[in-house]
N, CA, C, O and CB atoms as a CASP TS submission, in Angstrom:
PFRMAT TS
TARGET T0000
AUTHOR 0000-0000-0000
METHOD Language model
MODEL 1
PARENT N/A
ATOM      1  N   UNK     1     107.803 117.548  79.398  1.00  0.00           N
ATOM      2  CA  UNK     1     106.697 117.497  78.572  1.00  0.00           C
ATOM      3  C   UNK     1     105.574 116.604  79.165  1.00  0.00           C
ATOM      4  O   UNK     1     105.869 115.483  79.581  1.00  0.00           O
ATOM      5  CB  UNK     1     107.124 117.029  77.240  1.00  0.00           C
ATOM      6  N   UNK     2     104.388 117.026  79.214  1.00  0.00           N
ATOM      7  CA  UNK     2     103.254 116.359  79.768  1.00  0.00           C
ATOM      8  C   UNK     2     102.474 115.574  78.596  1.00  0.00           C
ATOM      9  O   UNK     2     102.031 116.168  77.613  1.00  0.00           O
ATOM     10  CB  UNK     2     102.322 117.430  80.501  1.00  0.00           C
ATOM     11  N   UNK     3     102.352 114.241  78.783  1.00  0.00           N
ATOM     12  CA  UNK     3     101.836 113.389  77.737  1.00  0.00           C
ATOM     13  C   UNK     3     100.297 113.309  78.009  1.00  0.00           C
ATOM     14  O   UNK     3      99.849 113.354  79.155  1.00  0.00           O
ATOM     15  CB  UNK     3     102.559 111.928  77.736  1.00  0.00           C
ATOM     16  N   UNK     4      99.583 113.198  77.000  1.00  0.00           N
ATOM     17  CA  UNK     4      98.072 113.021  77.081  1.00  0.00           C
ATOM     18  C   UNK     4      97.718 111.455  77.459  1.00  0.00           C
ATOM     19  O   UNK     4      98.540 110.589  77.160  1.00  0.00           O
ATOM     20  CB  UNK     4      97.370 113.450  75.581  1.00  0.00           C
ATOM     21  N   UNK     5      96.662 111.152  78.025  1.00  0.00           N
ATOM     22  CA  UNK     5      96.243 109.741  78.296  1.00  0.00           C
ATOM     23  C   UNK     5      96.392 108.847  76.986  1.00  0.00           C
ATOM     24  O   UNK     5      96.812 107.691  77.026  1.00  0.00           O
ATOM     25  CB  UNK     5      94.706 109.719  78.818  1.00  0.00           C
ATOM     26  N   UNK     6      96.023 109.472  75.873  1.00  0.00           N
ATOM     27  CA  UNK     6      96.232 108.716  74.473  1.00  0.00           C
ATOM     28  C   UNK     6      97.720 108.380  74.322  1.00  0.00           C
ATOM     29  O   UNK     6      98.039 107.204  74.151  1.00  0.00           O
ATOM     30  CB  UNK     6      95.754 109.665  73.145  1.00  0.00           C
ATOM     31  N   UNK     7      98.545 109.236  74.370  1.00  0.00           N
ATOM     32  CA  UNK     7     100.069 108.959  74.236  1.00  0.00           C
ATOM     33  C   UNK     7     100.475 108.010  75.302  1.00  0.00           C
ATOM     34  O   UNK     7     101.215 107.081  74.978  1.00  0.00           O
ATOM     35  CB  UNK     7     100.962 110.293  74.359  1.00  0.00           C
ATOM     36  N   UNK     8     100.055 108.137  76.633  1.00  0.00           N
ATOM     37  CA  UNK     8     100.398 107.250  77.548  1.00  0.00           C
ATOM     38  C   UNK     8     100.035 105.865  77.357  1.00  0.00           C
ATOM     39  O   UNK     8     100.771 104.926  77.661  1.00  0.00           O
ATOM     40  CB  UNK     8      99.951 107.651  78.636  1.00  0.00           C
ATOM     41  N   UNK     9      98.824 105.751  76.820  1.00  0.00           N
ATOM     42  CA  UNK     9      98.217 104.351  76.528  1.00  0.00           C
ATOM     43  C   UNK     9      99.081 103.574  75.494  1.00  0.00           C
ATOM     44  O   UNK     9      99.221 102.351  75.508  1.00  0.00           O
ATOM     45  CB  UNK     9      96.694 104.488  75.941  1.00  0.00           C
ATOM     46  N   UNK    10      99.662 104.451  74.567  1.00  0.00           N
ATOM     47  CA  UNK    10     100.531 103.889  73.565  1.00  0.00           C
ATOM     48  C   UNK    10     101.890 103.285  74.148  1.00  0.00           C
ATOM     49  O   UNK    10     102.444 102.333  73.600  1.00  0.00           O
ATOM     50  CB  UNK    10     100.834 104.984  72.540  1.00  0.00           C
ATOM     51  N   UNK    11     102.372 103.877  75.252  1.00  0.00           N
ATOM     52  CA  UNK    11     103.441 103.364  75.897  1.00  0.00           C
ATOM     53  C   UNK    11     103.089 101.998  76.627  1.00  0.00           C
ATOM     54  O   UNK    11     103.746 100.961  76.532  1.00  0.00           O
ATOM     55  CB  UNK    11     103.944 104.398  76.827  1.00  0.00           C
ATOM     56  N   UNK    12     101.984 102.176  77.340  1.00  0.00           N
ATOM     57  CA  UNK    12     101.468 100.978  78.128  1.00  0.00           C
ATOM     58  C   UNK    12     101.161  99.731  77.241  1.00  0.00           C
ATOM     59  O   UNK    12     101.457  98.604  77.638  1.00  0.00           O
ATOM     60  CB  UNK    12     100.149 101.379  78.894  1.00  0.00           C
ATOM     61  N   UNK    13     100.574  99.942  76.057  1.00  0.00           N
ATOM     62  CA  UNK    13     100.218  98.858  75.102  1.00  0.00           C
ATOM     63  C   UNK    13     101.563  98.296  74.583  1.00  0.00           C
ATOM     64  O   UNK    13     101.702  97.078  74.466  1.00  0.00           O
ATOM     65  CB  UNK    13      99.274  99.401  73.874  1.00  0.00           C
ATOM     66  N   UNK    14     102.476  99.088  74.294  1.00  0.00           N
ATOM     67  CA  UNK    14     103.846  98.657  73.807  1.00  0.00           C
ATOM     68  C   UNK    14     104.542  97.731  74.915  1.00  0.00           C
ATOM     69  O   UNK    14     105.172  96.722  74.597  1.00  0.00           O
ATOM     70  CB  UNK    14     104.789  99.995  73.496  1.00  0.00           C
ATOM     71  N   UNK    15     104.400  98.099  76.071  1.00  0.00           N
ATOM     72  CA  UNK    15     105.024  97.424  77.237  1.00  0.00           C
ATOM     73  C   UNK    15     104.295  96.039  77.186  1.00  0.00           C
ATOM     74  O   UNK    15     104.922  94.997  76.998  1.00  0.00           O
ATOM     75  CB  UNK    15     104.812  98.266  78.717  1.00  0.00           C
ATOM     76  N   UNK    16     103.017  96.080  77.353  1.00  0.00           N
ATOM     77  CA  UNK    16     102.189  94.810  77.457  1.00  0.00           C
ATOM     78  C   UNK    16     102.535  93.842  76.205  1.00  0.00           C
ATOM     79  O   UNK    16     102.810  92.661  76.417  1.00  0.00           O
ATOM     80  CB  UNK    16     100.546  95.195  77.470  1.00  0.00           C
ATOM     81  N   UNK    17     102.514  94.332  75.007  1.00  0.00           N
ATOM     82  CA  UNK    17     102.783  93.504  73.756  1.00  0.00           C
ATOM     83  C   UNK    17     104.245  92.985  73.772  1.00  0.00           C
ATOM     84  O   UNK    17     104.507  91.924  73.205  1.00  0.00           O
ATOM     85  CB  UNK    17     102.532  94.382  72.414  1.00  0.00           C
ATOM     86  N   UNK    18     105.259  93.746  74.444  1.00  0.00           N
ATOM     87  CA  UNK    18     106.608  93.357  74.496  1.00  0.00           C
ATOM     88  C   UNK    18     106.826  92.297  75.578  1.00  0.00           C
ATOM     89  O   UNK    18     107.858  91.626  75.561  1.00  0.00           O
ATOM     90  CB  UNK    18     107.469  94.552  74.725  1.00  0.00           C
ATOM     91  N   UNK    19     105.808  92.107  76.603  1.00  0.00           N
ATOM     92  CA  UNK    19     105.879  91.312  77.663  1.00  0.00           C
ATOM     93  C   UNK    19     105.137  89.994  77.612  1.00  0.00           C
ATOM     94  O   UNK    19     105.549  89.003  78.214  1.00  0.00           O
ATOM     95  CB  UNK    19     105.483  92.028  78.690  1.00  0.00           C
ATOM     96  N   UNK    20     104.071  90.002  76.907  1.00  0.00           N
ATOM     97  CA  UNK    20     103.117  88.942  76.869  1.00  0.00           C
ATOM     98  C   UNK    20     103.080  88.351  75.500  1.00  0.00           C
ATOM     99  O   UNK    20     102.891  89.101  74.542  1.00  0.00           O
ATOM    100  CB  UNK    20     101.762  89.420  77.280  1.00  0.00           C
ATOM    101  N   UNK    21     103.249  87.034  75.324  1.00  0.00           N
ATOM    102  CA  UNK    21     103.215  86.417  74.017  1.00  0.00           C
ATOM    103  C   UNK    21     101.887  86.736  73.208  1.00  0.00           C
ATOM    104  O   UNK    21     100.785  86.716  73.756  1.00  0.00           O
ATOM    105  CB  UNK    21     103.380  84.899  74.197  1.00  0.00           C
ATOM    106  N   UNK    22     102.069  87.032  71.865  1.00  0.00           N
ATOM    107  CA  UNK    22     100.903  87.366  71.117  1.00  0.00           C
ATOM    108  C   UNK    22      99.954  86.429  70.991  1.00  0.00           C
ATOM    109  O   UNK    22      98.851  86.815  70.601  1.00  0.00           O
ATOM    110  CB  UNK    22     101.186  87.733  69.938  1.00  0.00           C
ATOM    111  N   UNK    23     100.134  85.130  71.259  1.00  0.00           N
ATOM    112  CA  UNK    23      99.108  84.137  71.246  1.00  0.00           C
ATOM    113  C   UNK    23      98.412  83.822  72.462  1.00  0.00           C
ATOM    114  O   UNK    23      97.686  82.834  72.570  1.00  0.00           O
ATOM    115  CB  UNK    23      99.608  83.012  70.796  1.00  0.00           C
ATOM    116  N   UNK    24      98.650  84.741  73.476  1.00  0.00           N
ATOM    117  CA  UNK    24      97.970  84.497  74.768  1.00  0.00           C
ATOM    118  C   UNK    24      96.701  85.508  74.778  1.00  0.00           C
ATOM    119  O   UNK    24      96.777  86.736  74.727  1.00  0.00           O
ATOM    120  CB  UNK    24      99.033  84.763  76.077  1.00  0.00           C
ATOM    121  N   UNK    25      95.657  84.823  74.845  1.00  0.00           N
ATOM    122  CA  UNK    25      94.339  85.641  74.745  1.00  0.00           C
ATOM    123  C   UNK    25      93.690  85.597  76.243  1.00  0.00           C
ATOM    124  O   UNK    25      93.837  84.642  77.006  1.00  0.00           O
ATOM    125  CB  UNK    25      93.231  84.942  73.536  1.00  0.00           C
ATOM    126  N   UNK    26      92.971  86.744  76.536  1.00  0.00           N
ATOM    127  CA  UNK    26      92.436  86.879  77.793  1.00  0.00           C
ATOM    128  C   UNK    26      93.309  87.238  78.936  1.00  0.00           C
ATOM    129  O   UNK    26      92.815  87.275  80.062  1.00  0.00           O
ATOM    130  CB  UNK    26      91.835  85.765  78.069  1.00  0.00           C
ATOM    131  N   UNK    27      94.583  87.511  78.746  1.00  0.00           N
ATOM    132  CA  UNK    27      95.493  87.837  79.790  1.00  0.00           C
ATOM    133  C   UNK    27      95.192  89.304  80.202  1.00  0.00           C
ATOM    134  O   UNK    27      95.384  90.231  79.415  1.00  0.00           O
ATOM    135  CB  UNK    27      96.987  87.631  79.325  1.00  0.00           C
ATOM    136  N   UNK    28      94.743  89.475  81.388  1.00  0.00           N
ATOM    137  CA  UNK    28      94.315  90.800  81.880  1.00  0.00           C
ATOM    138  C   UNK    28      95.490  91.371  82.734  1.00  0.00           C
ATOM    139  O   UNK    28      95.922  90.707  83.675  1.00  0.00           O
ATOM    140  CB  UNK    28      92.942  90.695  82.748  1.00  0.00           C
ATOM    141  N   UNK    29      95.972  92.497  82.445  1.00  0.00           N
ATOM    142  CA  UNK    29      97.047  93.115  83.192  1.00  0.00           C
ATOM    143  C   UNK    29      96.781  94.613  83.543  1.00  0.00           C
ATOM    144  O   UNK    29      96.076  95.255  82.764  1.00  0.00           O
ATOM    145  CB  UNK    29      98.328  92.992  82.392  1.00  0.00           C
ATOM    146  N   UNK    30      97.238  95.157  84.542  1.00  0.00           N
ATOM    147  CA  UNK    30      97.291  96.680  84.743  1.00  0.00           C
ATOM    148  C   UNK    30      98.734  97.144  84.615  1.00  0.00           C
ATOM    149  O   UNK    30      99.634  96.636  85.284  1.00  0.00           O
ATOM    150  CB  UNK    30      96.709  97.121  86.193  1.00  0.00           C
ATOM    151  N   UNK    31      98.912  98.032  83.817  1.00  0.00           N
ATOM    152  CA  UNK    31     100.125  98.639  83.511  1.00  0.00           C
ATOM    153  C   UNK    31     100.184 100.157  83.965  1.00  0.00           C
ATOM    154  O   UNK    31      99.363 100.973  83.547  1.00  0.00           O
ATOM    155  CB  UNK    31     100.353  98.494  82.040  1.00  0.00           C
ATOM    156  N   UNK    32     101.240 100.498  84.877  1.00  0.00           N
ATOM    157  CA  UNK    32     101.510 101.831  85.211  1.00  0.00           C
ATOM    158  C   UNK    32     102.566 102.329  84.399  1.00  0.00           C
ATOM    159  O   UNK    32     103.551 101.636  84.146  1.00  0.00           O
ATOM    160  CB  UNK    32     101.822 101.984  86.581  1.00  0.00           C
ATOM    161  N   UNK    33     102.399 103.663  83.911  1.00  0.00           N
ATOM    162  CA  UNK    33     103.409 104.455  83.109  1.00  0.00           C
ATOM    163  C   UNK    33     103.404 105.825  83.417  1.00  0.00           C
ATOM    164  O   UNK    33     102.406 106.459  83.760  1.00  0.00           O
ATOM    165  CB  UNK    33     103.203 104.344  81.678  1.00  0.00           C
ATOM    166  N   UNK    34     104.717 106.334  83.267  1.00  0.00           N
ATOM    167  CA  UNK    34     104.839 107.776  83.352  1.00  0.00           C
ATOM    168  C   UNK    34     105.127 108.396  81.986  1.00  0.00           C
ATOM    169  O   UNK    34     105.377 109.593  81.849  1.00  0.00           O
ATOM    170  CB  UNK    34     105.932 108.148  84.337  1.00  0.00           C
ATOM    171  N   UNK    35     105.075 107.464  80.925  1.00  0.00           N
ATOM    172  CA  UNK    35     105.435 107.836  79.580  1.00  0.00           C
ATOM    173  C   UNK    35     106.793 107.492  79.139  1.00  0.00           C
ATOM    174  O   UNK    35     107.104 107.460  77.949  1.00  0.00           O
ATOM    175  CB  UNK    35     105.270 109.204  79.420  1.00  0.00           C
ATOM    176  N   UNK    36     107.635 107.226  80.144  1.00  0.00           N
ATOM    177  CA  UNK    36     108.956 106.839  79.818  1.00  0.00           C
ATOM    178  C   UNK    36     109.165 105.347  80.245  1.00  0.00           C
ATOM    179  O   UNK    36     109.625 104.511  79.467  1.00  0.00           O
ATOM    180  CB  UNK    36     109.973 107.793  80.504  1.00  0.00           C
ATOM    181  N   UNK    37     108.802 105.074  81.517  1.00  0.00           N
ATOM    182  CA  UNK    37     108.848 103.779  82.072  1.00  0.00           C
ATOM    183  C   UNK    37     107.506 103.137  82.251  1.00  0.00           C
ATOM    184  O   UNK    37     106.460 103.784  82.292  1.00  0.00           O
ATOM    185  CB  UNK    37     109.527 103.830  83.321  1.00  0.00           C
ATOM    186  N   UNK    38     107.586 101.829  82.356  1.00  0.00           N
ATOM    187  CA  UNK    38     106.224 101.108  82.594  1.00  0.00           C
ATOM    188  C   UNK    38     106.522  99.871  83.201  1.00  0.00           C
ATOM    189  O   UNK    38     107.606  99.331  82.980  1.00  0.00           O
ATOM    190  CB  UNK    38     105.373 100.845  81.293  1.00  0.00           C
ATOM    191  N   UNK    39     105.555  99.290  84.049  1.00  0.00           N
ATOM    192  CA  UNK    39     105.527  98.097  84.775  1.00  0.00           C
ATOM    193  C   UNK    39     104.201  97.583  85.048  1.00  0.00           C
ATOM    194  O   UNK    39     103.244  98.356  85.111  1.00  0.00           O
ATOM    195  CB  UNK    39     106.201  98.254  85.952  1.00  0.00           C
ATOM    196  N   UNK    40     104.066  96.262  85.226  1.00  0.00           N
ATOM    197  CA  UNK    40     102.688  95.610  85.577  1.00  0.00           C
ATOM    198  C   UNK    40     102.623  95.969  87.059  1.00  0.00           C
ATOM    199  O   UNK    40     103.606  96.020  87.798  1.00  0.00           O
ATOM    200  CB  UNK    40     102.577  93.869  85.288  1.00  0.00           C
ATOM    201  N   UNK    41     101.359  96.211  87.414  1.00  0.00           N
ATOM    202  CA  UNK    41     101.001  96.509  88.917  1.00  0.00           C
ATOM    203  C   UNK    41      99.620  95.838  89.125  1.00  0.00           C
ATOM    204  O   UNK    41      98.869  95.508  88.207  1.00  0.00           O
ATOM    205  CB  UNK    41     100.921  98.209  89.278  1.00  0.00           C
ATOM    206  N   UNK    42      99.383  95.681  90.427  1.00  0.00           N
ATOM    207  CA  UNK    42      98.075  95.166  90.901  1.00  0.00           C
ATOM    208  C   UNK    42      97.082  96.310  90.854  1.00  0.00           C
ATOM    209  O   UNK    42      97.487  97.472  90.893  1.00  0.00           O
ATOM    210  CB  UNK    42      98.171  94.565  92.367  1.00  0.00           C
ATOM    211  N   UNK    43      95.739  96.003  90.768  1.00  0.00           N
ATOM    212  CA  UNK    43      94.649  96.834  90.695  1.00  0.00           C
ATOM    213  C   UNK    43      94.555  97.868  91.778  1.00  0.00           C
ATOM    214  O   UNK    43      93.943  98.911  91.549  1.00  0.00           O
ATOM    215  CB  UNK    43      93.511  96.056  90.678  1.00  0.00           C
ATOM    216  N   UNK    44      95.105  97.655  92.915  1.00  0.00           N
ATOM    217  CA  UNK    44      95.088  98.609  94.014  1.00  0.00           C
ATOM    218  C   UNK    44      96.329  99.466  94.060  1.00  0.00           C
ATOM    219  O   UNK    44      96.548 100.120  95.079  1.00  0.00           O
ATOM    220  CB  UNK    44      94.930  97.891  95.311  1.00  0.00           C
ATOM    221  N   UNK    45      97.117  99.512  93.086  1.00  0.00           N
ATOM    222  CA  UNK    45      98.336 100.327  92.969  1.00  0.00           C
ATOM    223  C   UNK    45      97.937 101.879  92.862  1.00  0.00           C
ATOM    224  O   UNK    45      97.179 102.217  91.953  1.00  0.00           O
ATOM    225  CB  UNK    45      99.189  99.848  91.668  1.00  0.00           C
ATOM    226  N   UNK    46      98.351 102.678  93.625  1.00  0.00           N
ATOM    227  CA  UNK    46      98.056 104.127  93.616  1.00  0.00           C
ATOM    228  C   UNK    46      99.205 104.932  92.829  1.00  0.00           C
ATOM    229  O   UNK    46     100.319 105.095  93.327  1.00  0.00           O
ATOM    230  CB  UNK    46      97.928 104.655  95.144  1.00  0.00           C
ATOM    231  N   UNK    47      98.866 105.400  91.624  1.00  0.00           N
ATOM    232  CA  UNK    47      99.926 106.030  90.735  1.00  0.00           C
ATOM    233  C   UNK    47     100.424 107.272  91.465  1.00  0.00           C
ATOM    234  O   UNK    47      99.691 107.992  92.143  1.00  0.00           O
ATOM    235  CB  UNK    47      99.348 106.424  89.251  1.00  0.00           C
ATOM    236  N   UNK    48     101.666 107.456  91.281  1.00  0.00           N
ATOM    237  CA  UNK    48     102.376 108.539  91.752  1.00  0.00           C
ATOM    238  C   UNK    48     102.049 109.851  90.846  1.00  0.00           C
ATOM    239  O   UNK    48     101.468 109.728  89.768  1.00  0.00           O
ATOM    240  CB  UNK    48     103.888 108.160  91.761  1.00  0.00           C
ATOM    241  N   UNK    49     102.440 111.053  91.327  1.00  0.00           N
ATOM    242  CA  UNK    49     102.245 112.229  90.318  1.00  0.00           C
ATOM    243  C   UNK    49     102.783 112.028  88.983  1.00  0.00           C
ATOM    244  O   UNK    49     103.967 111.728  88.834  1.00  0.00           O
ATOM    245  CB  UNK    49     102.876 113.473  90.813  1.00  0.00           C
ATOM    246  N   UNK    50     101.970 112.178  87.979  1.00  0.00           N
ATOM    247  CA  UNK    50     102.496 111.991  86.679  1.00  0.00           C
ATOM    248  C   UNK    50     102.464 110.562  86.063  1.00  0.00           C
ATOM    249  O   UNK    50     102.930 110.273  84.961  1.00  0.00           O
ATOM    250  CB  UNK    50     103.828 112.445  86.714  1.00  0.00           C
ATOM    251  N   UNK    51     101.867 109.731  86.902  1.00  0.00           N
ATOM    252  CA  UNK    51     101.745 108.324  86.462  1.00  0.00           C
ATOM    253  C   UNK    51     100.205 108.030  86.141  1.00  0.00           C
ATOM    254  O   UNK    51      99.309 108.704  86.651  1.00  0.00           O
ATOM    255  CB  UNK    51     102.322 107.311  87.628  1.00  0.00           C
ATOM    256  N   UNK    52      99.991 107.082  85.349  1.00  0.00           N
ATOM    257  CA  UNK    52      98.601 106.561  85.088  1.00  0.00           C
ATOM    258  C   UNK    52      98.626 105.088  85.019  1.00  0.00           C
ATOM    259  O   UNK    52      99.684 104.538  84.711  1.00  0.00           O
ATOM    260  CB  UNK    52      98.001 107.122  83.777  1.00  0.00           C
ATOM    261  N   UNK    53      97.623 104.426  85.261  1.00  0.00           N
ATOM    262  CA  UNK    53      97.464 103.039  85.237  1.00  0.00           C
ATOM    263  C   UNK    53      96.357 102.601  84.109  1.00  0.00           C
ATOM    264  O   UNK    53      95.241 103.120  84.094  1.00  0.00           O
ATOM    265  CB  UNK    53      97.067 102.576  86.686  1.00  0.00           C
ATOM    266  N   UNK    54      96.693 101.769  83.326  1.00  0.00           N
ATOM    267  CA  UNK    54      95.801 101.209  82.246  1.00  0.00           C
ATOM    268  C   UNK    54      95.484  99.729  82.552  1.00  0.00           C
ATOM    269  O   UNK    54      96.309  98.945  83.023  1.00  0.00           O
ATOM    270  CB  UNK    54      96.498 101.333  80.800  1.00  0.00           C
ATOM    271  N   UNK    55      94.264  99.438  82.253  1.00  0.00           N
ATOM    272  CA  UNK    55      93.865  98.008  82.312  1.00  0.00           C
ATOM    273  C   UNK    55      93.958  97.456  80.763  1.00  0.00           C
ATOM    274  O   UNK    55      93.296  97.999  79.879  1.00  0.00           O
ATOM    275  CB  UNK    55      92.279  97.852  82.976  1.00  0.00           C
ATOM    276  N   UNK    56      94.708  96.492  80.533  1.00  0.00           N
ATOM    277  CA  UNK    56      94.925  95.932  79.188  1.00  0.00           C
ATOM    278  C   UNK    56      94.586  94.500  79.138  1.00  0.00           C
ATOM    279  O   UNK    56      94.865  93.755  80.078  1.00  0.00           O
ATOM    280  CB  UNK    56      96.338  96.116  78.743  1.00  0.00           C
ATOM    281  N   UNK    57      94.029  94.118  78.136  1.00  0.00           N
ATOM    282  CA  UNK    57      93.607  92.736  77.747  1.00  0.00           C
ATOM    283  C   UNK    57      93.602  92.362  76.273  1.00  0.00           C
ATOM    284  O   UNK    57      93.128  93.179  75.483  1.00  0.00           O
ATOM    285  CB  UNK    57      92.268  92.514  78.235  1.00  0.00           C
ATOM    286  N   UNK    58      94.029  91.336  75.878  1.00  0.00           N
ATOM    287  CA  UNK    58      94.133  90.986  74.520  1.00  0.00           C
ATOM    288  C   UNK    58      92.778  90.067  74.424  1.00  0.00           C
ATOM    289  O   UNK    58      92.507  89.122  75.166  1.00  0.00           O
ATOM    290  CB  UNK    58      95.633  90.207  74.133  1.00  0.00           C
ATOM    291  N   UNK    59      91.994  90.563  73.342  1.00  0.00           N
ATOM    292  CA  UNK    59      90.712  89.711  73.065  1.00  0.00           C
ATOM    293  C   UNK    59      90.873  89.515  71.510  1.00  0.00           C
ATOM    294  O   UNK    59      90.953  90.479  70.748  1.00  0.00           O
ATOM    295  CB  UNK    59      89.157  90.521  73.523  1.00  0.00           C
ATOM    296  N   UNK    60      90.911  88.301  71.118  1.00  0.00           N
ATOM    297  CA  UNK    60      91.079  87.802  69.750  1.00  0.00           C
ATOM    298  C   UNK    60      92.436  88.268  69.306  1.00  0.00           C
ATOM    299  O   UNK    60      93.417  87.904  69.953  1.00  0.00           O
ATOM    300  CB  UNK    60      89.939  88.304  68.774  1.00  0.00           C
ATOM    301  N   UNK    61      92.562  88.983  68.337  1.00  0.00           N
ATOM    302  CA  UNK    61      93.927  89.559  67.884  1.00  0.00           C
ATOM    303  C   UNK    61      93.986  91.015  68.295  1.00  0.00           C
ATOM    304  O   UNK    61      94.988  91.625  67.921  1.00  0.00           O
ATOM    305  CB  UNK    61      94.147  89.442  66.266  1.00  0.00           C
ATOM    306  N   UNK    62      93.140  91.632  68.956  1.00  0.00           N
ATOM    307  CA  UNK    62      93.129  92.987  69.306  1.00  0.00           C
ATOM    308  C   UNK    62      93.417  93.219  70.762  1.00  0.00           C
ATOM    309  O   UNK    62      93.071  92.435  71.646  1.00  0.00           O
ATOM    310  CB  UNK    62      91.867  93.563  68.946  1.00  0.00           C
ATOM    311  N   UNK    63      94.136  94.457  70.981  1.00  0.00           N
ATOM    312  CA  UNK    63      94.309  94.822  72.327  1.00  0.00           C
ATOM    313  C   UNK    63      93.131  95.779  72.970  1.00  0.00           C
ATOM    314  O   UNK    63      92.714  96.752  72.342  1.00  0.00           O
ATOM    315  CB  UNK    63      95.658  95.499  72.398  1.00  0.00           C
ATOM    316  N   UNK    64      92.696  95.471  74.101  1.00  0.00           N
ATOM    317  CA  UNK    64      91.694  96.486  74.698  1.00  0.00           C
ATOM    318  C   UNK    64      92.469  97.102  75.769  1.00  0.00           C
ATOM    319  O   UNK    64      93.108  96.450  76.594  1.00  0.00           O
ATOM    320  CB  UNK    64      90.288  95.836  75.277  1.00  0.00           C
ATOM    321  N   UNK    65      92.396  98.396  75.735  1.00  0.00           N
ATOM    322  CA  UNK    65      93.117  99.181  76.718  1.00  0.00           C
ATOM    323  C   UNK    65      92.149 100.408  77.218  1.00  0.00           C
ATOM    324  O   UNK    65      91.557 101.183  76.467  1.00  0.00           O
ATOM    325  CB  UNK    65      94.525  99.729  76.048  1.00  0.00           C
ATOM    326  N   UNK    66      92.120 100.415  78.610  1.00  0.00           N
ATOM    327  CA  UNK    66      91.255 101.277  79.256  1.00  0.00           C
ATOM    328  C   UNK    66      91.996 102.024  80.304  1.00  0.00           C
ATOM    329  O   UNK    66      92.775 101.418  81.040  1.00  0.00           O
ATOM    330  CB  UNK    66      90.118 100.556  79.806  1.00  0.00           C
ATOM    331  N   UNK    67      91.797 103.344  80.422  1.00  0.00           N
ATOM    332  CA  UNK    67      92.376 104.183  81.540  1.00  0.00           C
ATOM    333  C   UNK    67      91.764 103.759  82.699  1.00  0.00           C
ATOM    334  O   UNK    67      90.535 103.749  82.770  1.00  0.00           O
ATOM    335  CB  UNK    67      92.194 105.679  81.393  1.00  0.00           C
ATOM    336  N   UNK    68      92.528 103.373  83.708  1.00  0.00           N
ATOM    337  CA  UNK    68      91.958 102.755  84.885  1.00  0.00           C
ATOM    338  C   UNK    68      92.059 103.725  86.183  1.00  0.00           C
ATOM    339  O   UNK    68      91.138 103.916  86.976  1.00  0.00           O
ATOM    340  CB  UNK    68      92.713 101.379  85.138  1.00  0.00           C
ATOM    341  N   UNK    69      93.389 104.317  86.250  1.00  0.00           N
ATOM    342  CA  UNK    69      93.531 105.367  87.396  1.00  0.00           C
ATOM    343  C   UNK    69      94.534 106.478  86.859  1.00  0.00           C
ATOM    344  O   UNK    69      95.433 106.199  86.065  1.00  0.00           O
ATOM    345  CB  UNK    69      94.141 104.648  88.858  1.00  0.00           C
ATOM    346  N   UNK    70      94.328 107.674  87.317  1.00  0.00           N
ATOM    347  CA  UNK    70      95.231 108.707  87.194  1.00  0.00           C
ATOM    348  C   UNK    70      95.743 109.133  88.590  1.00  0.00           C
ATOM    349  O   UNK    70      95.174 108.810  89.633  1.00  0.00           O
ATOM    350  CB  UNK    70      94.597 109.835  86.453  1.00  0.00           C
ATOM    351  N   UNK    71      96.839 109.867  88.524  1.00  0.00           N
ATOM    352  CA  UNK    71      97.345 110.417  89.734  1.00  0.00           C
ATOM    353  C   UNK    71      96.696 111.594  90.203  1.00  0.00           C
ATOM    354  O   UNK    71      97.073 112.134  91.243  1.00  0.00           O
ATOM    355  CB  UNK    71      98.664 110.688  89.613  1.00  0.00           C
TER
END
């Protein structure tokens, strides 16, 4: 099943929230995901087919999530 970028962003945000304490603001991370697995990566990571990379940052009490790279 192919997931949309919106569905993939949900996986990436869940990974970020589970890995970074909620009271940490301004923590910028790149998260690669294929919809099932996720991991933090550097900005120069080249996603494999079926993967995408999101830029995620917590600002105030909200998460900012932007599609950064697609395969």
